[in-house]
C-alpha positions, 0 to 999 in steps of 0.5 A: 478529488478521489484519494484512493489507497491501495495497500497489501502484502507483497505480491498481492497485486497492488501496482497492477490494480493501481494501474487498472484504476488509473486507466479507469479514470483516465478513460473518462477524462479525469486526471490521475496521479499514482504514487508508489512507496517507497518511491524512487524520485526522492532520497527518502524513498531511495533510502527506505528501499536500501534499508529494506534490502538490508538486514537487522534492527537498524535497517528495520528502523531506517526503513520505517522512518524513511518510508514514513517520510516518503509517504508524507512527502507524497501527500504534501507534494501531490494532494489536491493536484489531480482529480484522482490520487492513488497511493500504493503502499500508504498506511500499512507500512506500519504493519511491519512494526510490533502490533502495539506500536503499529496501532499507536502510530496508525492512530497518529498517522490517520489523524495527520494524513488524509484517509478516505472511503476509498481504502483497499487492502489487497489480501492473500495468504503468505504462502501465495505471496511468497510464490508470487515473489519467487521470481524477484531478483532482490529480496527485502527483509520482510519477504519471508514466511514468518514475517509475512504471517505477522505483517498480514495479521497486523495489517488485518487488525489495522484495516478495520475500516478498509475494503479487504479484497481477496486477491487469490483470483485472477487480475480481472476478478480482483479488478471487478471487485474493486471497480464495483466498490469504486462505482458504489462509492462514486454514486453515493 
């Protein structure tokens, strides 16, 4: 089973690239489950999304806790149920926390949750992230320049063993980079 993780800043193309990876493996007859977080098929994901749309310290704490529970639920429910599992927004939700706490929790969660050689962080500059998100109707609490700068810095610090993919190119160019890595990993 391939356990593929697609993470990155808002607007980096996570959902788009996950869909393209799904199509790649479906086209060769393999089964695929895609899980996006926060997910909308359970109370943890719904509560995480509601907190993300709020403001203030309490909503930050709620968003973090419910997000973690949503991810854990997905792993427990879907791990091993398909040839491929693609997790969109997985461990890098921790990058929204202060770096020392994020590092501590990252170390903890990577011991209890599955990781894999197939971990991709889709990177882009915060200003480009904001530009791509400008047409969204709802704004989450971290979707501002200052927070995106901090989150990106934290995520890049945590993603030492990840494939970091620059997503400033076209969707096709980014997909080509990811597919090249996937093909290499599949051959090894």
